[in-house]
C-alpha positions as CSV (number, residue, x, y, z in Angstrom):
1,M,-63.1,16.3,-44.7
2,Q,-63.7,13.4,-42.3
3,T,-61.3,10.5,-42.3
4,P,-61.2,7.1,-40.6
5,Q,-57.5,7.7,-40.0
6,H,-57.6,8.1,-36.3
7,R,-56.2,6.0,-33.5
8,I,-58.6,3.6,-31.9
9,G,-56.7,2.8,-28.7
10,S,-55.6,-0.7,-29.5
11,G,-53.8,-1.3,-26.2
12,H,-50.6,-2.0,-28.1
13,G,-47.8,0.3,-29.2
14,A,-44.4,0.7,-30.9
15,R,-42.6,-1.8,-28.7
16,S,-45.3,-4.5,-28.9
17,T,-44.2,-7.7,-30.6
18,A,-46.1,-9.9,-33.0
19,D,-46.5,-12.4,-30.1
20,D,-47.9,-9.7,-27.9
21,V,-50.6,-8.6,-30.2
22,L,-51.7,-12.2,-30.8
23,G,-51.8,-12.8,-27.0
24,G,-53.9,-16.0,-26.7
25,T,-55.6,-15.6,-30.1
26,D,-56.5,-19.0,-31.5
27,L,-56.1,-19.1,-35.3
28,S,-56.6,-22.9,-35.5
29,G,-58.3,-23.8,-38.7
30,S,-57.3,-20.6,-40.6
31,T,-55.0,-20.4,-43.5
32,A,-52.6,-17.5,-44.0
33,I,-50.4,-16.7,-47.0
34,V,-47.4,-14.5,-46.3
35,T,-45.3,-13.4,-49.2
36,G,-41.7,-12.9,-48.1
37,G,-42.6,-15.0,-45.1
38,H,-39.1,-16.6,-44.9
39,S,-37.1,-13.5,-44.2
40,G,-37.0,-10.4,-41.9
41,L,-40.4,-9.2,-40.8
42,G,-42.1,-11.8,-42.9
43,L,-40.3,-14.7,-41.1
44,E,-41.4,-13.2,-37.7
45,T,-44.9,-12.9,-39.0
46,T,-44.9,-16.5,-40.1
47,R,-43.6,-17.7,-36.8
48,A,-46.2,-15.7,-34.8
49,L,-49.2,-16.8,-37.0
50,A,-48.1,-20.5,-36.9
51,A,-47.6,-20.3,-33.1
52,A,-51.2,-19.1,-32.8
53,G,-52.4,-22.1,-34.8
54,A,-52.7,-20.8,-38.4
55,H,-51.5,-22.9,-41.3
56,V,-49.1,-20.6,-43.1
57,V,-48.2,-20.8,-46.8
58,V,-44.9,-19.1,-47.6
59,P,-44.4,-18.6,-51.4
60,A,-40.9,-17.5,-52.4
61,R,-38.7,-16.8,-55.3
62,R,-36.0,-18.9,-53.8
63,R,-38.0,-21.8,-52.5
64,A,-35.0,-23.8,-51.2
65,A,-33.9,-20.8,-49.0
66,A,-37.5,-20.4,-47.8
67,Q,-37.7,-24.1,-46.8
68,E,-34.5,-23.8,-44.8
69,A,-35.6,-20.6,-43.1
70,V,-39.0,-22.0,-41.9
71,K,-37.6,-25.5,-41.1
72,G,-38.8,-26.5,-37.6
73,I,-41.8,-24.2,-37.6
74,D,-44.9,-26.4,-37.4
75,G,-47.8,-25.7,-39.8
76,V,-45.8,-24.0,-42.5
77,E,-45.5,-24.9,-46.2
78,T,-43.5,-23.3,-49.0
79,D,-44.2,-22.8,-52.7
80,D,-42.7,-21.0,-55.7
81,L,-43.6,-17.4,-56.4
82,D,-41.7,-14.7,-58.2
83,L,-43.6,-11.4,-57.9
84,S,-41.7,-9.9,-60.8
85,D,-43.1,-12.6,-63.2
86,L,-46.8,-12.5,-63.7
87,D,-46.8,-16.1,-65.1
88,S,-45.3,-17.2,-61.8
89,V,-47.9,-15.3,-59.8
90,R,-50.7,-16.9,-61.8
91,A,-49.2,-20.4,-61.5
92,F,-48.9,-20.1,-57.7
93,A,-52.5,-18.9,-57.5
94,E,-53.7,-21.7,-59.7
95,R,-51.9,-24.3,-57.5
96,F,-53.5,-22.9,-54.4
97,L,-57.0,-22.7,-55.9
98,A,-56.6,-26.3,-57.1
99,S,-56.1,-27.3,-53.5
100,G,-59.6,-26.2,-52.6
101,R,-58.5,-24.2,-49.6
102,E,-59.7,-20.8,-48.5
103,V,-57.6,-17.8,-47.6
104,D,-58.4,-16.1,-44.3
105,I,-55.3,-13.9,-44.2
106,L,-53.1,-12.6,-46.9
107,I,-50.1,-10.5,-45.9
108,N,-48.1,-8.9,-48.8
109,S,-44.8,-8.6,-46.9
110,A,-42.3,-9.3,-49.7
111,G,-40.6,-6.3,-51.3
112,V,-37.4,-4.6,-52.5
113,M,-36.0,-1.2,-51.4
114,A,-33.8,1.3,-53.1
115,C,-32.4,-1.1,-55.6
116,P,-30.4,-0.1,-58.7
117,E,-32.4,0.6,-61.7
118,T,-33.9,-2.8,-62.8
119,R,-36.5,-3.6,-65.4
120,V,-38.8,-6.6,-65.3
121,G,-41.5,-8.0,-67.5
122,P,-42.2,-5.6,-70.4
123,G,-39.8,-3.0,-69.0
124,W,-41.5,-2.2,-65.7
125,E,-39.6,-0.5,-63.0
126,A,-38.8,-3.2,-60.5
127,Q,-39.9,-1.6,-57.2
128,F,-43.3,-0.7,-58.6
129,A,-43.6,-4.1,-60.3
130,V,-42.5,-6.3,-57.3
131,N,-43.9,-4.3,-54.4
132,H,-47.2,-3.4,-56.1
133,L,-48.1,-5.0,-59.4
134,G,-47.1,-8.5,-58.4
135,H,-49.2,-8.3,-55.2
136,Y,-52.1,-6.7,-57.1
137,A,-52.1,-9.7,-59.5
138,L,-51.7,-12.2,-56.7
139,V,-54.8,-10.8,-54.8
140,N,-56.9,-10.8,-58.0
141,H,-55.9,-14.3,-59.0
142,L,-56.7,-15.6,-55.5
143,R,-60.0,-13.8,-55.4
144,P,-62.1,-17.1,-55.6
145,A,-60.2,-18.5,-52.5
146,F,-61.0,-15.7,-50.1
147,A,-62.9,-17.2,-47.2
148,R,-66.7,-16.9,-47.5
149,G,-66.8,-15.8,-43.8
150,G,-64.5,-12.9,-44.5
151,A,-60.8,-12.4,-45.1
152,R,-58.1,-9.7,-44.4
153,V,-55.5,-8.5,-46.8
154,V,-52.5,-6.6,-45.4
155,A,-50.3,-4.5,-47.7
156,V,-47.0,-3.8,-46.1
157,S,-46.1,-0.2,-46.9
158,S,-43.7,2.2,-45.2
159,G,-43.4,5.7,-43.9
160,A,-41.4,6.2,-47.1
161,H,-44.8,6.7,-48.9
162,G,-44.3,10.3,-47.8
163,I,-41.4,10.7,-50.2
164,T,-43.7,11.0,-53.2
165,G,-47.2,10.4,-54.5
166,M,-47.9,8.5,-57.8
167,R,-45.8,9.8,-60.7
168,W,-48.7,9.4,-63.2
169,D,-46.7,10.9,-66.1
170,D,-43.8,8.5,-65.6
171,V,-44.8,5.6,-63.3
172,H,-41.9,3.4,-64.6
173,F,-39.2,6.1,-64.4
174,E,-38.4,6.0,-68.1
175,R,-37.2,9.6,-67.9
176,G,-34.5,9.2,-65.2
177,Y,-34.4,6.8,-62.3
178,D,-34.1,7.7,-58.7
179,R,-34.1,4.7,-56.4
180,W,-35.7,6.5,-53.4
181,Q,-38.4,8.2,-55.4
182,A,-39.2,4.8,-57.0
183,Y,-39.4,3.2,-53.5
184,G,-41.6,6.0,-52.2
185,Q,-44.0,5.6,-55.2
186,A,-44.2,1.9,-54.6
187,K,-45.0,2.4,-51.0
188,T,-47.7,5.0,-51.9
189,A,-49.1,2.4,-54.3
190,N,-49.3,-0.1,-51.4
191,V,-51.5,2.2,-49.4
192,L,-53.7,3.2,-52.4
193,F,-54.1,-0.5,-53.2
194,A,-55.5,-1.2,-49.8
195,V,-57.9,1.7,-50.0
196,R,-59.3,0.5,-53.3
197,L,-59.3,-3.2,-52.5
198,D,-61.3,-2.5,-49.3
199,A,-63.8,-0.4,-51.2
200,L,-64.3,-3.2,-53.8
201,G,-64.2,-6.1,-51.5
202,R,-65.9,-5.1,-48.3
203,D,-69.4,-6.2,-49.4
204,A,-67.9,-9.7,-49.8
205,G,-66.3,-9.5,-46.4
206,I,-62.8,-8.8,-47.8
207,R,-61.2,-6.0,-45.7
208,A,-57.8,-4.5,-46.6
209,F,-55.2,-2.6,-44.6
210,A,-51.9,-0.9,-45.3
211,V,-49.2,-0.9,-42.6
212,H,-46.0,0.9,-41.8
213,P,-43.9,-1.7,-39.7
214,G,-41.5,0.9,-38.5
215,S,-37.7,1.2,-39.0
216,I,-36.0,-2.2,-38.6
217,L,-32.7,-3.6,-39.8
218,T,-33.5,-6.6,-42.0
219,P,-32.3,-8.0,-45.4
220,L,-34.5,-5.3,-47.0
221,Q,-31.4,-3.0,-46.7
222,R,-29.3,-5.4,-49.0
223,H,-29.0,-2.7,-51.6
224,L,-27.6,0.0,-49.2
225,A,-23.9,0.4,-48.6
226,K,-22.7,0.3,-45.1
227,E,-21.4,3.9,-45.4
228,E,-24.8,5.1,-46.4
229,M,-26.4,3.5,-43.3
230,V,-23.7,4.9,-41.1
231,E,-24.2,8.4,-42.5
232,A,-28.0,8.0,-41.9
233,G,-27.3,7.1,-38.3
234,W,-28.9,3.7,-38.6
235,I,-25.8,1.7,-37.7
236,D,-22.4,2.5,-36.2
237,E,-19.0,1.8,-37.8
238,N,-19.1,-1.8,-36.4
239,G,-22.4,-2.4,-38.1
240,D,-24.4,-2.4,-34.9
241,P,-27.7,-0.6,-34.5
242,A,-27.2,3.0,-33.7
243,D,-30.8,4.5,-33.8
244,P,-32.7,3.8,-30.6
245,T,-36.0,4.3,-32.4
246,F,-35.4,1.2,-34.6
247,K,-37.5,-1.8,-33.8
248,T,-36.6,-5.5,-33.5
249,P,-37.9,-7.8,-36.2
250,G,-40.5,-9.1,-33.7
251,Q,-41.7,-5.5,-33.0
252,G,-41.6,-4.7,-36.7
253,A,-43.9,-7.6,-37.5
254,A,-46.4,-6.7,-34.9
255,T,-48.4,-4.1,-36.9
256,Q,-49.0,-6.4,-39.8
257,V,-50.0,-9.3,-37.5
258,W,-52.3,-6.9,-35.6
259,A,-54.0,-5.6,-38.8
260,A,-54.5,-9.2,-40.0
261,T,-56.1,-10.5,-36.8
262,S,-57.2,-7.9,-34.3
263,P,-60.9,-8.0,-33.4
264,R,-60.6,-4.2,-32.8
265,L,-60.6,-3.8,-36.5
266,T,-63.8,-5.7,-37.2
267,G,-66.0,-3.6,-39.5
268,M,-63.1,-1.4,-40.5
269,G,-60.8,-1.4,-43.5
270,G,-59.0,0.8,-46.1
271,V,-56.9,2.4,-43.4
272,Y,-53.1,2.8,-42.9
273,C,-51.8,1.5,-39.6
274,E,-48.6,2.0,-37.6
275,D,-47.4,1.1,-34.1
276,C,-50.3,-1.4,-33.8
277,D,-53.0,1.2,-34.2
278,V,-54.7,3.1,-37.0
279,A,-52.5,6.1,-37.9
280,E,-53.4,9.7,-37.7
281,P,-53.2,11.9,-40.8
282,A,-49.6,13.2,-41.3
283,R,-48.9,16.7,-40.0
284,D,-45.9,19.0,-40.6
285,G,-43.3,18.6,-37.9
286,V,-44.9,15.5,-36.4
287,E,-43.3,12.1,-36.9
288,G,-45.4,9.4,-38.6
289,G,-48.9,9.5,-39.9
290,V,-50.3,8.9,-43.4
291,H,-50.2,11.4,-46.2
292,A,-53.3,12.4,-48.0
293,H,-51.9,11.5,-51.4
294,A,-51.8,7.9,-50.3
295,T,-55.4,7.6,-49.1
296,D,-57.3,9.6,-51.8
297,P,-60.1,7.4,-53.1
298,A,-59.9,8.9,-56.6
299,Q,-56.1,8.2,-56.9
300,A,-56.7,4.7,-55.5
301,A,-59.3,4.0,-58.2
302,R,-56.9,5.4,-60.9
303,L,-54.1,3.1,-59.7
304,W,-56.5,0.1,-59.7
305,T,-57.5,0.8,-63.3
306,L,-53.8,1.2,-64.3
307,S,-52.8,-2.0,-62.5
308,A,-55.6,-3.9,-64.3
309,E,-54.5,-2.6,-67.6
310,L,-50.9,-3.5,-67.0
311,T,-51.5,-7.0,-65.5
312,G,-54.5,-8.0,-67.5
313,V,-56.5,-9.1,-64.4
314,D,-59.3,-7.5,-62.4
315,A,-61.3,-10.0,-60.5
316,F,-63.1,-7.3,-58.5
317,A,-64.7,-5.5,-61.5
318,T,-68.3,-4.9,-60.4
319,A,-71.2,-2.8,-61.5
320,D,-70.6,-0.4,-58.7
321,A,-66.8,-0.2,-59.3
322,G,-67.1,3.6,-59.4
323,R,-68.1,3.8,-55.8
324,E,-65.5,5.4,-53.7
325,G,-65.1,5.1,-50.0
């Protein structure tokens, strides 16, 4: 089976930074929304986009903390958004729509990883709800604001999508919770979301990408004990980085910034990217790549249907919604 999942020779790599990939790009006049844009990779993404001239909106659950984090970065505003609360998601989107602005770039960078079992909304498993369903609802509510000249949506996934595909018989882990299986499913959902969004939105100029930022020490690890990270070889006993393959936050933010802005991706979409390039299909014994369960159009369509049922919103429903690709 043919796949668009092949490197295109971007000229960048694992050690490129967000500033490197923008390299002289002028984003003046464009508007970007970056969820989680006040912390970790999201903050580096916000800084880089704003430095290139974009106006960046950073919606956050803790708005005061977000305001403090982005203080001093020109061209950035904050707003309230709790991705675990669909009313909050809708309210943020309504405020943005009321402003009359268009969205050129939307980067879904916020997320949680390997948290203790947590239930949100009507009993949804929190990692699936926050990492996927909240962003699904956000994109659908913002549909009228996507720029008429085209827009890019970037779903920040992870190599952890390889842990598991969708657990269709128990999406919310009602029959036993495993924090890493739940994280892996949420990251698979991020990739499938990009596949389906691109299929539904491409005729309107909306292109979607999923990205693996690489391994980086950020606040995302807040739910992991120090001992666990030492045992995994991520840090040493002093808490310092111990794995030479880990990236800096600036390097980690590079792939999502590249996916959001690179002219090399013009006319493309629905692909999973890593190290500032389109990723190859995963192969046994080879590090990286994207697993087939995360790029299957049929599973992507199934997830979209489930997400629409759970959230009650589907702004991309069209007569040709059954078209795969």
